[in-house]
C-alpha positions in Angstrom: 12.8 -36.9 15.0 11.4 -33.4 15.4 7.7 -32.8 14.9 6.3 -30.3 12.5 5.3 -28.1 15.4 8.8 -28.1 16.7 10.3 -27.3 13.3 7.8 -24.4 12.9 9.0 -23.0 16.2 12.6 -23.1 15.1 11.8 -21.5 11.8 9.7 -18.8 13.4 11.2 -18.0 16.8 9.4 -15.9 19.3 12.0 -13.2 19.2 11.7 -12.7 15.4 7.9 -12.5 15.6 8.1 -10.0 18.4 10.5 -7.9 16.4 7.9 -7.8 13.6 5.1 -7.0 15.9 6.7 -4.2 17.9 7.3 -1.7 15.0 3.8 -2.3 13.7 2.3 -1.7 17.1 4.4 1.4 17.6 3.5 2.8 14.1 -0.2 2.0 14.9 -0.1 4.1 18.1 1.8 6.9 16.4 -0.8 7.1 13.6 -3.6 7.2 16.1 -1.8 9.9 18.1 -1.4 12.1 15.0 -5.1 12.1 14.5 -5.9 12.7 18.2 -3.5 15.5 18.8 -4.5 17.3 15.6 -8.1 17.1 16.6 -9.1 15.5 13.3 -12.7 15.7 12.2 -14.6 13.6 9.7 -13.2 15.3 6.6 -9.6 14.9 7.9 -10.2 11.2 8.5 -11.7 10.7 5.0 -9.0 12.6 3.1 -6.2 10.9 5.0 -7.6 7.5 4.0 -7.9 8.7 0.4 -4.3 9.8 0.5 -3.1 6.5 2.0 -5.0 4.6 -0.7 -3.4 6.5 -3.5 0.2 6.4 -2.1 0.0 2.8 -0.9 -1.4 1.7 -4.3 1.5 3.3 -6.2 4.0 1.9 -3.8 2.6 -1.6 -4.3 2.8 -1.2 -8.1 6.4 0.1 -7.9 7.3 -2.9 -5.7 5.7 -5.2 -8.3 7.7 -3.6 -11.1 10.8 -3.8 -8.9 10.2 -7.6 -8.5 10.0 -8.0 -12.2 13.2 -6.0 -12.7 15.0 -8.2 -10.1 13.9 -11.3 -12.0 15.2 -9.9 -15.2 18.6 -9.0 -13.8 18.9 -12.5 -12.2 18.1 -14.1 -15.6 20.8 -12.0 -17.3 23.3 -12.9 -14.6 22.6 -16.6 -14.5 22.8 -17.0 -18.2 25.9 -14.8 -18.5 24.6 -12.8 -21.4 27.0 -10.6 -23.3 26.1 -7.0 -24.0 24.5 -7.6 -27.5 22.2 -10.1 -25.8 21.6 -8.0 -22.7 20.4 -5.0 -24.5 17.1 -6.4 -26.0 16.3 -8.1 -22.7 16.8 -4.9 -20.7 14.9 -2.8 -23.3 12.0 -5.3 -23.3 11.9 -5.2 -19.5 12.0 -1.4 -19.3 9.2 -1.2 -21.9 7.0 -3.7 -20.0 7.6 -1.8 -16.7 6.8 1.6 -18.3 3.7 0.2 -19.8 2.4 -1.3 -16.5 3.3 1.9 -14.7 1.6 4.1 -17.3 -1.5 2.1 -17.5 -1.8 1.8 -13.7 -1.1 5.6 -13.3 -3.9 6.4 -15.7 -6.5 3.9 -14.4 -5.7 4.0 -10.7 -5.1 7.8 -10.7 -8.3 8.5 -12.6 -10.2 6.4 -10.2 -9.0 8.5 -7.2 -9.4 11.7 -9.1 -13.0 10.9 -9.9 -13.6 9.9 -6.3 -12.2 13.1 -5.0 -15.0 15.0 -6.7 -17.5 13.5 -4.4 -15.3 13.8 -1.4 -14.8 17.5 -1.9 -18.6 17.9 -2.4 -19.5 16.3 1.0 -16.2 16.7 2.9 -14.7 20.0 1.5 -11.2 21.1 2.3 -10.5 24.8 2.3 -8.4 25.9 -0.6 -9.0 22.8 -2.7 -10.9 23.3 -6.1 -14.6 22.7 -5.9 -14.3 19.6 -8.1 -11.5 18.1 -5.9 -8.9 16.7 -8.3 -11.4 16.3 -11.1 -9.3 18.4 -13.4 -6.5 15.8 -13.2 -8.9 12.9 -14.2 -6.6 11.6 -16.9 -3.4 13.5 -16.0 -1.4 11.5 -13.3 1.3 14.2 -13.2 -1.2 16.9 -12.4 -2.9 14.7 -9.9 0.3 14.3 -7.9 1.1 18.0 -8.1 -2.3 18.8 -6.7 -2.0 16.2 -4.0 1.3 17.7 -2.9 -0.3 21.1 -2.9 -3.4 20.3 -0.8 -2.9 17.1 1.1 0.7 16.4 1.9 1.1 19.2 4.4 -1.9 18.3 6.6 -1.8 14.5 6.2 1.6 13.6 4.9 2.9 12.7 8.3 0.1 10.1 8.7 1.6 8.2 5.7 4.7 7.2 7.6 3.1 5.0 10.3 0.6 3.7 7.8 3.3 2.6 5.4 5.1 0.9 8.3 2.0 -1.0 9.3 1.1 -2.0 5.7 4.7 -2.7 4.6 4.3 -6.5 4.4 1.3 -6.1 2.0 2.7 -3.3 0.0 6.1 -4.9 -0.6 5.0 -8.5 -0.5 5.7 -9.2 -4.2 9.2 -7.9 -4.0 10.0 -9.6 -0.7 8.7 -13.0 -1.9 10.4 -12.7 -5.3 13.8 -12.0 -3.7 13.3 -14.8 -1.1 12.2 -17.3 -3.7 15.2 -16.6 -6.0 17.7 -16.6 -3.2 16.5 -19.9 -1.8 16.6 -21.5 -5.3 12.8 -22.2 -5.5 12.3 -24.6 -8.4 8.8 -23.3 -8.9 10.0 -19.7 -9.2 8.3 -18.8 -12.4 4.9 -20.0 -11.3 5.2 -18.5 -7.8 6.4 -15.2 -9.1 3.7 -15.0 -11.7 1.0 -15.8 -9.2 2.4 -13.2 -6.7 2.6 -10.5 -9.3 -0.9 -11.1 -10.6 -2.3 -10.9 -7.1 -0.4 -7.7 -6.4 -1.9 -6.0 -9.4 -5.3 -6.3 -7.7 -4.3 -5.5 -4.2 -4.4 -1.6 -4.6 -8.0 -1.9 -5.9 -9.0 -4.1 -2.9 -7.7 -1.3 -0.7 -9.8 1.2 -2.6 -12.9 -0.9 -1.9 -12.0 -1.0 1.7 -11.5 2.8 1.7 -14.9 3.2 0.1 -16.5 1.2 2.9 -14.8 3.3 5.5 -15.8 6.5 3.9 -19.4 5.4 3.7 -19.2 4.6 7.4 -17.8 8.0 8.2 -20.5 9.7 6.0 -23.2 7.8 8.0 -21.6 8.9 11.3 -21.5 12.5 9.9 -25.1 12.4 8.9 -26.3 11.3 12.4 -23.9 13.9 13.9 -21.5 11.4 15.4 -18.1 12.9 14.8 -16.3 11.7 17.9 -12.6 10.6 17.7 -13.8 7.3 19.1 -15.4 6.5 15.7 -12.1 7.0 13.9 -10.2 5.1 16.6 -12.5 2.2 16.3 -12.3 1.9 12.5 -8.5 2.6 12.6 -8.1 -0.2 15.2 -10.1 -2.7 13.1 -8.3 -2.0 9.8 -4.8 -1.0 10.8 -4.0 -2.9 14.0 -1.3 -5.5 13.3 -3.6 -8.5 13.8 -1.5 -11.0 11.7 1.6 -10.3 13.8 -0.4 -10.6 17.0 -1.7 -14.0 15.9 1.9 -15.2 15.1 3.1 -13.9 18.5 0.3 -15.9 20.2 1.2 -19.1 18.3 4.9 -18.7 19.0 
């Protein structure tokens, strides 16, 4: 009889773990290289983190809504609903998804818009309004327009490696929902509900982490320490693929 340790090795072979670690490590190095070769200063580091928090937060929420939509479609398919019974289910699902997206857009977007006011005050970017994105406090559409106007060009490329490194956390609710359904998990409803509820708070946890990083950068700025080493150290602590490295060591 095989031991639990042996079964774990079979379920999580070294090759599969390495394949998960390599792209994360590559993306990590690319992100660090972007900052280095563009000679980023403190304001660049701060605003790139602000942009990552906003984009990753919305991607997380869209993945959560996608997980809910996938569940709805599976329910319709498994119960073989005819069209008169499909329509109210689909309409209800769309309404719930739009409500969640609208509420999150207003709340999460307003949080970042208000935060940008202080960032622009202490870490100003040339060409951006003096109040940052304060004029888009309760207007998510305007917020995204202004973000594309002022931040995507200088920092948009940095989003690509960051999304790759954070993809497991961002799309966790969708990945786990699909896997649970396809494996016929009998505890599907409870697992999915728990995963989706946790996902709702994950973007805000990232916001808190971003705040801590910005305070750290502000402190370094105040004591005239603006070396790239500071950014590299913080980037290494928060974005290095530590979970994959631990799995690789165990395998």
